[in-house]
C-alpha positions, 0 to 999 in steps of 0.5 A: 386543533384542526377542528378549531382552525376551520372554525375560526377561518369560517368568519372574516375576523378569524381568517384575519387574525389567521393570516397574521398568525402565518405570517409572523411563523413565516417571518420566524421560519426565515429567521431561522433558516426554515425558509428552505421548505418554500423552496423545494427542500433543504439543501443536503449536498456539503459540497457542490463541483460545477453541476456533480454534487456531493451528498451529505450521504454519500460523505458520511458513507465514504468518512464512516468506511475510512473510519473503519479501516483507520479503527482496523488499522489502529486496533482500537476506536478512533472517535470522529474528533480524533479522525478530524484532528488527523484531517481525515474529513478534510482529505475525503472531502478533497479526493471526492471533490477531485472525484467529482470534477474529473466525473464532471469533465468526463461526462462533458467530453461524452466519455462513456463505457459499456457495462461489459467493460465494467464487469470486465475490470471487476472479473480482472481486479486482483483484489477480488482473486484466489489462485488466479480465479474470480471469487465471487464469495471474496467480492461480496464480504469486501462489500458488505465490509465496504457497506456498498450494495452490489450496484452501487459498487458497479456504479461507482466502478464505472465512474471510476473508469471513466476518470481513468479514460481522462487520466489516461488520455492526459498523461498516459505513455508521458516519458520524461524530456531526453535533456533532462534524462541527459543531465540525469545520465551525467549525474548519474554515471558520471565516474571519477578516479581518486587518491585518498588520504586516511589521516592518522587519528594518532596526529591529533591529541586525545582530548582531555578528561572532561569534568562531571558537570560538563558531561551533565550538559553534554547529557542534557543537550542531547537527552532525545538521544539517550531515551528509551522507547516503550516496551511491553509485556504482554501474554500470548495464546494461539490456537492454530491448525498446526497443532494438529498437524500429525492428524492430517494424512495426504495421498499420492493422488492429493499429492499430485493433484495439488502438484497439478494445480500449483504448475498451471498457477505457474509454480514449479516452472512455467505452465501451459498457456493457450491462446484463443478467439471468442466471438460474442453473441445476443443470444444462444439461438444466434450463437449455435447458428453460427456453430452450425454454419462453421461445421458446414464449412464456413471459416472462422475468419469469414465468421469475424468478417461478417461480424465485422470484427478484427483480430484485435477484437477477439484475441484473448491472448496466451493465458494459463489455466489460472488466468482464465477467470470463467469456468466455463471459458476455461474448461473449453480452451483447455480441453480443444485441439489446436484449431478446434471451435467450442459449442456454444457457451455461455460466459459472463457477457452472453453466449459466445463460440471459441477457437483455439488458436495456439498451445504453448507447451509447459515446462514444469520441474518434475514432481519428484524433484519438488516432492517435498516442498510440495507436501510441506505446502499441500499440508499446510493448505489441508491443515486450513480446510480440512473439516476434521482440523476445523472442528478441533480447532473450532472446539479448542477455541470455544473452550477458551472462550468460554474461559474467558467470559467466566473471567479467567486470564489467558494463562488459567484458559490455555492450562484448561485447554491444555495450551501452554501461552507465550509470555513476552517480557519486554516488546518494543513497537517494532516487535523487537526485544530489549536486545534489539533482536526481532521476536518470534511473535505468532500472528507478526506485525498484526499481532505487535499492532494489536498489542501497542493499540490496546491497553493493560487490563482490556478485553481484547478480541482474538485475532484471525489470522489467514492461515486459520490461526487464532490469536488472544493476548492480554497487556500485562504491563507498559514501561514508557519511553523516558529520559535515560537518568545521567548515572544510567548512561555515564558511560556513554556519555563519557565515550560519546563526549571524548568521540565528539571533541576528537572528531571536531580536532580532527576536522580542525586539523584536515582543514589546516591542511588542505589550506597549506595545499592550496597555498601552493604545497603538494598533495604528495607533500603532505602523505608524506609528511603524515606517513601514509601513502595516498590510495587509489579509487577508480570508477567511483560513482555517486551511488558507490558504497565504498566501505573506505570512503563511506557515504559522506567520502562518495559525496565529498569527492564529487562535491568539488571540481577535479584537482581541487583536494576536499576533507570528507568524515571517515566512516567511523564518525571520528577519522577524517581523510583527504581527496583528491579527485584526479579525473572524471569519465562520462559514457554516452547517452543512450537514449533508447536504453534509457527508456525502458530503465526503471529510472527514467518510469519513475520520473515520468511517473512523478512527472505525470503525477504532478500535470494530473494535481495541476489539472484537476485543481484547474477543473476545480477552479473552472468548475467552481467548488462551494463547500457547506461547512454547517452541514458538513459538520453536522453530516460527521455530528459535529457542533457549528 
């Protein structure tokens, strides 16, 4: 074909024809939206925020990650269409736009963070910790689950920390206004004393027996109140290391080693803590030279002064052994005598010298006092880590999986493996049985959620629990939620109807008594007429949980003015009471104490969240947001 084109282009007529043809193609490309090939490539950004862009690839990765997390939570496949119906696509896009707006502002302000700070944030993150120490295997495993390479994660972490700098500069340390706190103090701390008269239910006649058609109408109006919940019957088969507990033995040395490790982690008392200082050098040679000078008489303070370091720059704080993430630093800090300086060691940030400043001895509960707990915990841990137990568990798992592949039911597979399955006849979504009591389900909530995320006849993957257990399950039967027929609940309907009628009559009777008091009769005289002496309540607050008054009674006690009678429903839902607020007291407002209270901090956090949301909205408006809806749909594999 190319040869034919070259031949045609060799004469003037061919060149004219080719020019016309190519012109038509260019016009066609323009009509069909392919003109981008002449503008340096098609746009592959689903959104732009000022100069920041959100690429289709980045958005697709974020969406797929969240979709996988959602599928793990609900224990079933979730289609892209379903996720978009839930609003997941817009939630992720808005989050990425907010992050882009913040990153853009941080860059314009010149905020920056060094690599050491990023690394430190990763090493200290709780999600990557195991036993109080950074676990690199867990770190890499979580990155793999998130579909991120380590460089990509560190880049994202750096961007996140920059945004945090911006956020902290905006709302960090924000406190609620003192005027607001004072008003809240008055609302929260006001105390009232009350006189209360419980109106005898006998003062109101019992309602007449209702006709069946009245009860049917009552039932029709309240069917949702008499509705069953969905329940499921399931077979559960569990292989747990606990099956082999009797085969695990623990020596005295193992028990004491476990005890020492637990003490260092803060269990069984307060562990020893040490304060150390750390000076960083660019090279090992520089660290060795400094160590030699210290050995020759140079003071650590003089070394700090030479490097223009303040005490705050080198202080590592009081830390337990478990809190020191780096192994080399940990060994140095907990082997030095007080005042001693380590040899040059390498930590994640370079070569360092460490001086031990202070030792705070630990105060642990003696081993013999906690020996039973130590034995239990050490055995549980060894059951998960012991190679022999693991082999036996793996053998049982393989035997069961082989039977499942062969088409056997869990009951049949359990019989062959020598394990009795658990059959749950009826369980609701909360893991409760027909009587409302919580069932003892292996794997707890995780297993319950998996059962309700599955269906009859599905071949479910086994659940692998943190304690080393494996749980298989089959859904045998599903009883969907339904409205109960009138005949099933006729007795309950009758009781509810009579109670409602009685409550209504009691309310009307109590209201009539209040009107009499407002017309001039005394509270005492009404109480005498009812034959019930008033009860006195003191120091009642809005947060009080009094069993006689109930929540409605407490709320009503603060709804009226002092000296004005109000009515309230009794805790049984039928009776009524008359409440007379007599006086009110309020302790002086202490701004200093209130500033450190949990409520004040919660209010400040709520205000900070509101300000932050408004700030991000302003940044988005300032930068300008553009969304490529067509590409967004294409990215998620949906038609325009």
